[in-house]
C-alpha positions as CSV (number, residue, x, y, z in Angstrom):
1,M,-222.8,21.7,73.8
2,A,-220.3,21.0,71.0
3,L,-218.6,24.0,69.4
4,N,-220.0,25.1,66.0
5,P,-216.9,25.5,63.8
6,V,-218.7,27.9,61.3
7,T,-219.8,30.2,64.1
8,Y,-216.5,29.9,65.8
9,L,-214.7,31.0,62.6
10,E,-216.8,34.2,62.5
11,Q,-214.9,35.4,65.6
12,P,-212.0,37.9,65.0
13,F,-209.5,35.3,66.2
14,G,-209.5,31.7,67.4
15,Q,-207.4,28.6,67.8
16,M,-206.9,25.7,65.4
17,A,-206.9,23.3,68.4
18,E,-210.5,24.2,69.2
19,L,-211.6,23.5,65.6
20,I,-209.8,20.1,65.4
21,N,-211.3,18.9,68.7
22,A,-214.7,20.1,67.7
23,H,-214.6,18.1,64.4
24,A,-213.6,15.0,66.4
25,E,-216.6,15.4,68.6
26,N,-219.1,16.5,65.9
27,Q,-218.1,14.1,63.1
28,P,-215.7,11.5,64.6
29,D,-216.1,9.0,61.7
30,R,-215.7,11.4,58.8
31,I,-212.4,11.0,56.9
32,A,-210.1,13.9,57.6
33,L,-206.8,12.9,55.9
34,D,-206.1,10.4,53.1
35,D,-202.8,10.0,51.2
36,S,-203.9,6.7,49.5
37,E,-201.6,4.7,51.8
38,E,-203.0,5.9,55.2
39,K,-206.4,7.2,56.0
40,L,-207.6,8.9,59.3
41,T,-211.0,9.9,60.6
42,W,-211.4,13.1,62.5
43,A,-211.4,11.3,65.8
44,Q,-208.1,9.6,64.9
45,T,-206.6,12.8,63.6
46,A,-207.5,14.8,66.7
47,D,-206.0,12.0,68.9
48,L,-202.7,11.9,67.1
49,V,-202.4,15.7,66.8
50,N,-203.0,16.1,70.5
51,R,-200.6,13.4,71.5
52,V,-197.8,14.7,69.3
53,A,-198.5,18.3,70.5
54,A,-198.4,17.1,74.2
55,Q,-195.0,15.4,73.6
56,L,-193.6,18.5,72.0
57,Q,-194.5,20.4,75.1
58,A,-193.1,17.7,77.3
59,D,-189.8,18.0,75.4
60,G,-189.7,21.7,76.2
61,L,-191.2,23.4,73.2
62,K,-191.8,27.0,74.0
63,K,-194.6,29.2,72.7
64,G,-193.9,30.4,69.2
65,Q,-190.9,28.0,68.8
66,A,-190.5,26.4,65.4
67,V,-190.9,22.7,64.6
68,S,-189.0,21.7,61.4
69,I,-190.7,19.2,59.0
70,L,-189.0,17.6,56.0
71,G,-190.2,15.0,53.7
72,T,-192.8,13.8,51.2
73,T,-196.4,15.0,51.7
74,T,-198.2,12.4,53.7
75,V,-200.9,12.0,56.4
76,R,-198.1,11.9,59.0
77,Y,-196.5,15.1,57.6
78,A,-199.9,16.8,58.0
79,I,-200.2,15.5,61.6
80,A,-196.8,16.9,62.5
81,Y,-197.7,20.3,60.9
82,L,-201.0,20.6,62.8
83,A,-199.4,19.4,66.1
84,A,-196.8,22.1,66.0
85,I,-199.6,24.7,65.8
86,V,-201.8,23.0,68.5
87,A,-198.8,22.8,70.8
88,G,-198.5,26.6,70.7
89,G,-195.4,26.4,68.5
90,C,-194.8,27.3,64.9
91,A,-194.6,25.0,61.9
92,A,-191.5,25.3,59.8
93,P,-191.9,23.0,56.7
94,L,-188.7,22.7,54.7
95,T,-188.4,22.7,50.9
96,T,-187.3,19.2,49.8
97,S,-185.7,20.6,46.7
98,A,-183.2,22.6,48.8
99,T,-179.6,21.4,49.1
100,P,-178.5,19.8,52.4
101,K,-176.5,22.9,53.2
102,Q,-179.5,25.1,52.7
103,L,-181.6,22.8,54.8
104,A,-179.1,22.8,57.6
105,N,-179.1,26.6,57.5
106,M,-182.9,26.8,57.5
107,M,-183.1,24.5,60.5
108,A,-180.7,26.7,62.4
109,D,-182.4,29.9,61.3
110,S,-185.8,28.7,62.4
111,G,-184.7,28.0,66.0
112,A,-186.3,24.6,66.0
113,M,-185.5,21.9,68.5
114,H,-187.3,19.1,66.6
115,L,-187.1,17.8,63.1
116,F,-189.9,15.5,61.8
117,V,-188.3,13.8,58.8
118,D,-188.7,10.8,56.6
119,S,-186.0,8.2,56.1
120,A,-185.1,9.3,52.5
121,K,-184.5,12.9,53.3
122,R,-182.6,12.0,56.5
123,A,-180.3,9.7,54.6
124,E,-179.7,12.5,52.1
125,L,-178.8,14.9,54.9
126,F,-176.4,12.4,56.5
127,D,-174.8,11.3,53.2
128,S,-174.0,14.9,52.4
129,G,-171.5,15.2,55.3
130,I,-172.9,18.6,56.1
131,D,-172.8,19.6,59.8
132,L,-176.4,19.6,61.0
133,P,-177.9,21.6,63.9
134,P,-178.5,19.4,67.0
135,L,-182.2,18.9,66.5
136,K,-184.1,15.9,67.9
137,H,-185.1,13.7,65.0
138,V,-188.5,12.1,64.9
139,M,-189.2,9.8,62.0
140,L,-192.4,10.0,59.9
141,D,-192.1,6.6,58.2
142,V,-189.8,4.1,59.9
143,A,-187.9,4.1,63.2
144,E,-184.1,4.3,63.1
145,D,-181.6,3.4,65.9
146,D,-181.1,7.0,67.0
147,A,-184.5,8.4,66.0
148,P,-187.9,7.1,67.1
149,L,-191.0,6.7,65.0
150,M,-193.5,9.5,65.6
151,H,-196.2,7.0,66.7
152,D,-193.8,5.5,69.3
153,W,-192.5,8.8,70.5
154,M,-195.7,10.7,71.0
155,A,-197.5,11.0,74.4
156,A,-199.8,8.3,75.7
157,E,-203.3,7.8,74.4
158,G,-205.7,10.4,75.6
159,A,-202.9,13.0,76.3
160,M,-203.9,16.6,75.7
161,P,-201.5,19.6,75.3
162,K,-201.7,22.6,77.6
163,D,-203.0,25.9,76.3
164,M,-199.9,27.9,75.8
165,G,-201.9,31.1,75.3
166,A,-200.7,31.7,71.7
167,G,-202.1,35.1,70.6
168,P,-202.7,36.9,67.3
169,K,-199.2,38.2,66.9
170,D,-197.5,34.8,67.7
171,P,-196.1,32.9,64.7
172,F,-198.2,30.3,63.0
173,N,-195.6,29.1,60.5
174,I,-192.4,30.0,58.8
175,I,-192.3,29.4,55.0
176,Y,-188.9,29.3,53.4
177,S,-189.0,30.9,50.0
178,S,-187.7,28.8,47.1
179,G,-184.4,30.6,46.5
180,T,-182.1,29.2,43.9
181,T,-178.9,30.4,45.6
182,G,-177.9,30.8,49.3
183,T,-180.4,30.2,52.0
184,P,-184.0,30.9,51.3
185,K,-185.6,33.6,53.4
186,G,-187.9,32.5,56.2
187,I,-191.3,34.2,55.8
188,V,-193.1,34.4,59.1
189,H,-197.0,34.3,59.2
190,S,-198.8,35.3,62.3
191,R,-201.7,33.4,63.7
192,Q,-203.9,36.4,63.0
193,M,-202.8,36.4,59.4
194,R,-203.7,32.8,59.0
195,W,-207.0,33.2,60.8
196,Y,-208.0,35.9,58.3
197,Q,-207.2,33.5,55.4
198,I,-209.0,30.6,57.0
199,A,-212.1,32.5,58.0
200,V,-213.0,33.5,54.5
201,G,-213.5,29.8,53.6
202,E,-217.2,30.0,54.3
203,S,-217.6,32.2,51.3
204,T,-216.0,29.6,49.0
205,G,-218.0,26.7,50.2
206,Y,-215.7,25.1,52.8
207,G,-218.3,25.5,55.5
208,K,-220.9,23.3,53.8
209,P,-221.0,19.6,54.7
210,G,-219.2,17.0,52.6
211,K,-216.4,19.1,51.2
212,V,-213.3,17.3,49.8
213,S,-210.1,18.9,48.7
214,L,-207.6,17.2,46.4
215,L,-204.0,18.6,47.0
216,S,-201.2,17.7,44.6
217,T,-198.5,20.2,45.5
218,P,-196.3,19.8,48.6
219,L,-197.4,20.8,52.1
220,Y,-194.3,22.9,52.5
221,S,-195.6,25.3,49.8
222,N,-197.9,28.2,50.7
223,T,-199.8,27.3,47.5
224,T,-201.0,24.1,49.2
225,L,-201.6,25.6,52.6
226,A,-204.1,28.1,51.0
227,V,-206.5,25.1,50.5
228,F,-205.3,22.6,53.2
229,L,-205.8,25.0,56.2
230,P,-209.4,26.0,55.4
231,T,-210.2,22.4,54.6
232,M,-209.0,21.4,58.1
233,A,-210.6,24.4,59.8
234,Y,-214.0,23.7,58.4
235,G,-213.8,19.9,59.0
236,G,-213.5,18.7,55.4
237,T,-211.5,15.9,53.9
238,A,-208.0,16.5,52.5
239,I,-206.8,14.0,49.9
240,L,-203.0,14.3,49.7
241,M,-201.0,13.3,46.6
242,R,-197.4,12.4,47.2
243,K,-196.6,13.2,43.6
244,F,-198.7,14.7,40.9
245,D,-199.8,12.3,38.1
246,C,-202.6,13.1,35.6
247,K,-204.2,9.7,35.6
248,R,-204.1,9.3,39.4
249,W,-205.4,12.9,39.9
250,L,-208.4,12.1,37.7
251,E,-209.0,8.8,39.5
252,L,-208.9,10.4,42.9
253,A,-211.1,13.3,41.9
254,Q,-213.7,10.9,40.5
255,E,-213.6,8.3,43.3
256,N,-213.7,10.9,46.2
257,R,-216.2,13.3,44.6
258,V,-213.7,16.1,45.1
259,S,-215.2,19.6,45.4
260,H,-212.1,21.8,45.8
261,T,-208.6,21.6,44.3
262,M,-205.5,23.7,43.9
263,L,-203.4,23.2,40.8
264,V,-200.6,25.3,39.3
265,P,-200.8,26.2,35.6
266,V,-198.4,23.5,34.4
267,Q,-200.7,20.9,36.1
268,Y,-203.8,22.3,34.4
269,Q,-201.9,22.1,31.1
270,R,-201.0,18.5,31.6
271,L,-204.5,17.6,32.5
272,M,-205.9,19.3,29.4
273,D,-203.3,17.4,27.3
274,F,-204.0,14.1,28.9
275,E,-205.6,11.5,26.6
276,G,-208.8,10.3,28.1
277,F,-209.4,13.4,30.3
278,D,-213.0,13.7,29.2
279,D,-213.7,10.1,30.2
280,Y,-213.7,11.0,34.0
281,D,-216.6,12.3,36.0
282,L,-215.6,15.6,37.6
283,S,-219.1,16.9,38.1
284,S,-218.6,17.2,41.9
285,L,-216.0,20.0,41.4
286,T,-217.3,23.4,42.6
287,H,-214.0,25.3,43.1
288,K,-210.8,25.1,41.2
289,Y,-207.9,27.3,42.3
290,C,-204.7,28.3,40.6
291,T,-201.7,30.4,41.8
292,S,-197.9,30.6,41.8
293,A,-197.1,31.0,38.1
294,P,-198.3,32.8,35.0
295,F,-201.6,31.3,33.8
296,S,-202.3,32.1,30.1
297,A,-205.7,33.4,29.0
298,E,-205.9,30.6,26.5
299,L,-205.4,27.9,29.1
300,K,-207.9,29.5,31.5
301,A,-210.5,29.5,28.7
302,E,-209.9,25.8,28.0
303,V,-210.1,24.9,31.7
304,I,-213.4,26.8,32.0
305,K,-214.8,25.0,29.0
306,R,-213.7,21.5,29.9
307,M,-213.7,21.3,33.8
308,P,-216.9,21.8,35.9
309,G,-217.1,24.4,38.6
310,G,-215.7,27.9,39.0
311,L,-212.0,28.7,38.2
312,I,-210.4,31.1,40.7
313,E,-207.0,32.5,40.1
314,V,-205.2,33.8,43.1
315,Y,-202.4,36.3,42.8
316,S,-200.4,37.1,45.9
317,M,-197.0,36.4,47.5
318,T,-196.1,34.1,50.3
319,E,-195.1,37.4,52.0
320,G,-198.6,38.7,51.7
321,G,-199.1,42.2,50.5
322,V,-202.0,42.3,48.1
323,V,-204.4,39.4,47.4
324,C,-206.0,39.5,44.0
325,I,-208.8,37.2,42.9
326,L,-209.9,36.5,39.3
327,L,-213.2,34.7,39.1
328,A,-212.2,33.5,35.6
329,H,-215.6,31.9,34.8
330,A,-217.4,35.2,35.6
331,H,-215.1,37.5,33.6
332,P,-214.3,35.9,30.2
333,D,-213.1,39.3,29.0
334,K,-210.5,39.6,31.7
335,L,-208.7,36.3,31.4
336,H,-205.4,38.2,30.5
337,T,-205.4,39.7,34.1
338,V,-205.0,38.2,37.6
339,G,-208.2,39.9,38.8
340,I,-208.9,42.6,41.3
341,A,-207.7,43.3,44.8
342,W,-209.8,41.3,47.2
343,G,-210.8,41.1,50.9
344,G,-209.7,44.7,51.8
345,S,-206.4,44.5,49.8
346,E,-205.1,47.5,48.0
347,V,-202.7,47.6,45.1
348,I,-200.9,50.5,43.3
349,T,-197.9,50.9,41.0
350,V,-194.7,52.9,41.7
351,D,-191.9,54.0,39.4
352,E,-188.2,53.2,39.6
353,D,-187.8,56.0,42.2
354,L,-190.7,54.5,44.3
355,N,-193.0,57.3,43.5
356,R,-196.7,56.5,43.3
357,L,-198.0,56.3,39.7
358,P,-201.5,57.1,38.3
359,R,-203.8,54.2,37.6
360,G,-203.1,52.6,34.2
361,E,-199.4,53.3,34.2
362,I,-196.9,50.4,34.2
363,G,-194.7,50.1,37.3
364,E,-193.7,48.0,40.2
365,L,-196.7,46.6,42.1
366,V,-197.0,47.3,45.8
367,G,-199.9,46.2,48.0
368,R,-201.2,45.9,51.5
369,S,-203.8,43.7,53.2
370,Q,-204.7,41.9,56.4
371,T,-202.6,39.0,55.3
372,M,-199.1,40.6,55.3
373,M,-196.2,38.6,56.7
374,S,-194.8,39.7,60.1
375,G,-191.4,39.8,58.4
376,Y,-188.5,37.7,57.4
377,Q,-187.1,35.4,60.1
378,N,-184.0,37.0,61.6
379,Q,-183.6,39.4,58.6
380,P,-185.0,42.8,59.5
381,E,-183.0,44.4,56.7
382,K,-184.6,42.2,54.1
383,T,-188.0,43.0,55.6
384,E,-187.2,46.7,55.2
385,E,-186.0,46.2,51.6
386,A,-189.3,44.5,50.7
387,S,-191.4,47.4,52.2
388,W,-192.7,50.6,50.7
389,Y,-194.1,53.4,52.8
390,D,-196.8,55.8,51.7
391,E,-197.2,59.4,52.6
392,N,-198.9,58.5,55.9
393,G,-196.0,56.2,56.9
394,D,-198.1,53.0,56.4
395,R,-196.1,49.9,55.3
396,W,-196.9,48.2,51.9
397,Q,-195.4,45.1,50.5
398,R,-193.3,45.4,47.4
399,M,-194.6,42.6,45.2
400,G,-191.6,42.2,43.0
401,D,-193.8,42.3,39.9
402,I,-194.2,44.8,37.1
403,G,-197.8,45.4,36.1
404,K,-200.6,47.9,35.7
405,V,-204.0,48.4,37.2
406,D,-206.8,49.2,34.6
407,E,-209.8,51.5,35.2
408,D,-211.9,48.6,36.4
409,G,-209.2,47.7,39.0
410,F,-208.1,44.5,37.1
411,I,-204.3,43.9,37.3
412,T,-202.2,42.8,34.3
413,L,-198.8,41.4,35.0
414,M,-195.8,42.2,32.8
415,G,-193.2,40.2,34.6
416,R,-191.0,40.1,37.6
417,S,-189.1,43.3,38.4
418,K,-185.8,41.4,38.7
419,D,-186.5,39.7,35.3
420,M,-187.2,43.0,33.5
421,I,-184.7,43.5,30.7
422,I,-183.2,47.0,30.1
423,S,-181.8,47.1,26.6
424,G,-180.5,50.3,25.1
425,G,-182.2,52.2,27.9
426,F,-185.6,50.7,27.1
427,N,-187.6,48.5,29.5
428,I,-188.5,45.1,28.0
429,Y,-191.1,42.9,29.8
430,P,-190.4,39.2,29.2
431,R,-194.0,38.3,29.3
432,D,-194.8,40.3,26.1
433,L,-192.1,38.3,24.3
434,E,-193.2,35.0,25.8
435,E,-196.8,35.5,24.7
436,A,-195.6,36.3,21.1
437,L,-193.5,33.1,21.1
438,M,-196.4,31.1,22.4
439,A,-198.7,32.4,19.6
440,Q,-196.4,30.8,17.0
441,P,-197.3,27.4,15.5
442,D,-195.8,24.3,17.2
443,V,-194.5,26.1,20.3
444,A,-195.6,24.3,23.4
445,D,-193.7,26.4,26.0
446,A,-191.5,29.5,26.1
447,A,-189.5,31.7,28.3
448,V,-187.4,34.8,27.8
449,V,-184.5,36.1,29.9
450,G,-182.0,38.9,29.6
451,I,-178.3,38.4,29.3
452,A,-175.4,40.9,29.3
453,S,-174.7,42.6,26.0
454,R,-171.7,44.8,25.2
455,Q,-173.8,46.8,22.6
456,W,-177.1,47.1,24.5
457,G,-176.4,46.5,28.2
458,E,-178.8,43.6,28.1
459,T,-180.4,41.7,25.3
460,P,-183.4,39.3,25.3
461,V,-182.8,35.6,24.7
462,G,-185.6,33.1,24.2
463,F,-186.1,29.4,25.0
464,V,-188.8,27.3,23.4
465,V,-190.2,23.8,23.8
466,A,-191.6,22.2,20.6
467,E,-195.0,20.5,20.5
468,A,-194.8,16.7,20.5
469,G,-193.7,15.5,17.1
470,A,-193.0,18.9,15.8
471,S,-189.7,20.3,14.6
472,L,-188.9,24.0,14.8
473,D,-186.8,26.2,12.5
474,L,-185.4,28.4,15.2
475,E,-184.3,31.3,12.9
476,A,-187.6,31.3,11.1
477,L,-189.4,31.3,14.4
478,R,-187.3,34.1,15.8
479,E,-188.0,36.2,12.7
480,A,-191.7,35.5,12.8
481,T,-191.8,36.4,16.5
482,N,-189.8,39.6,16.1
483,A,-192.1,40.7,13.3
484,Q,-194.9,40.8,15.9
485,L,-192.8,42.8,18.4
486,G,-191.6,46.4,18.7
487,K,-188.2,47.3,17.5
488,T,-186.7,47.6,21.0
489,Q,-188.2,44.2,22.0
490,R,-186.7,41.9,19.5
491,L,-185.1,38.6,20.5
492,S,-181.4,38.4,19.7
493,E,-181.3,34.6,20.1
494,L,-183.6,31.6,20.4
495,H,-182.7,28.2,21.8
496,L,-184.6,24.9,21.7
497,I,-184.9,23.0,25.0
498,D,-186.6,19.7,25.9
499,E,-188.4,21.1,28.9
500,L,-188.3,24.4,30.8
501,P,-186.8,24.1,34.3
502,R,-189.5,24.6,36.9
503,S,-189.9,24.7,40.7
504,H,-192.2,22.3,42.6
505,I,-195.1,24.7,42.1
506,G,-194.5,25.3,38.4
507,K,-192.5,28.5,38.4
508,I,-190.0,28.8,35.6
509,L,-186.5,28.9,37.0
510,K,-185.2,31.8,35.0
511,T,-181.9,31.9,36.9
512,D,-181.1,28.4,35.5
513,L,-182.1,29.6,32.0
514,R,-180.0,32.8,32.3
515,E,-177.0,30.7,33.4
516,L,-177.5,28.4,30.4
517,A,-177.8,31.3,28.0
518,E,-174.7,33.0,29.4
519,A,-172.7,29.7,29.2
520,Q,-173.5,29.6,25.5
521,N,-172.4,33.3,25.1
522,P,-169.2,33.6,27.1
523,K,-167.9,37.1,27.6
């Protein structure tokens, strides 16, 4: 009798391989993966995953060993990712925005022996002249003289990988954080941690037949994996976008009767601003997710009003710690928050000396849950720095954010702890200033950073983007904004910028802005 995936996912722990093979048997002709250029059924997906996994093992892949993947999000990228897991190894997707030197360091740090790569990124690595680790290159798109195409390299048709006995504590993936300098830290997620995340999918509709997820952020991002993995585990269809485009997103959502999607705030904003948005049929949407960057209450309200289905904001870290959920459609009076601790998570605040604070007081957020990382790859000291221990000696994850927990348990974020500005001995939270700027007429986007000040230690400097066709009087705007702020919060400077620098998942790159501000204010 064929395995029932929903029942199987009710177990405390299980294997992705069992689920993939069950879907191939139960629904062989259903589409599993589609990137608009290539489309695979579940039978085809399982066959390719098993053959790639079998070849990885034949090449000597050890249990828990990393498999590096680098390239544009495609069906083949997804196959390589799933095959690494099914083989008993560990997927190590690499950030395409990283420099060649950072990428080489990540490959070496991961301990991988294989690199699945597309031709564009491989050429970029070689053209850089950087010494690369001696990994075996397997091409995702076209064969090259010294690197076979994945479909030519994989094991023969019908090949099945051996069960390596991967257990709950073995690594599932290594996600490299998007650092702006040096080598990003490798965040290790255990198989048990991912199982916890996947198994809650039934409560959000993944376990019901016919579910289709539209993914428009890269597969190397934990943001994307939060929807991709449960879609695969429950036998849904994953529509993969190589690059986000409003018109194409709307077309895909309509054509494929998409039920689930993950978008970051800047993508929601672009959709809301897109001319003709209301002409598309999005009635199949039941679950819309958002994470990774600040999501304004005003934008949440607009999305709830104009897009069908529930809007669910997820606040967490790639490292784990606390997981907070805001069912925005159900709590219109809490749109300024990121929701409440969810799924057994706990969150508190601590002061600068790491002492626990009473509820309602502003401090650094620390949390714990069943989905905490195992640690940073090869960096136990960094793991320890990111940890907080309570009076019982239990480890909590330092979230890196400043915030407060209200009497109802809803969490309001004030900003990143490293972005907090200390001016004249007073703590200034950039988010307060950014919200004041965004409330001004003709301001489309805003960010605030702190720079060194001889008089105050640090002083806040703002960057604004004008609405299309609008012109801004920066000094008048600064004065109007400062009039809405406390005396210790006031902006010392304001700069006009065409577009705020953002990461692939929409986070404002404040390091870049800080460098720009400091360049304009040499010491």
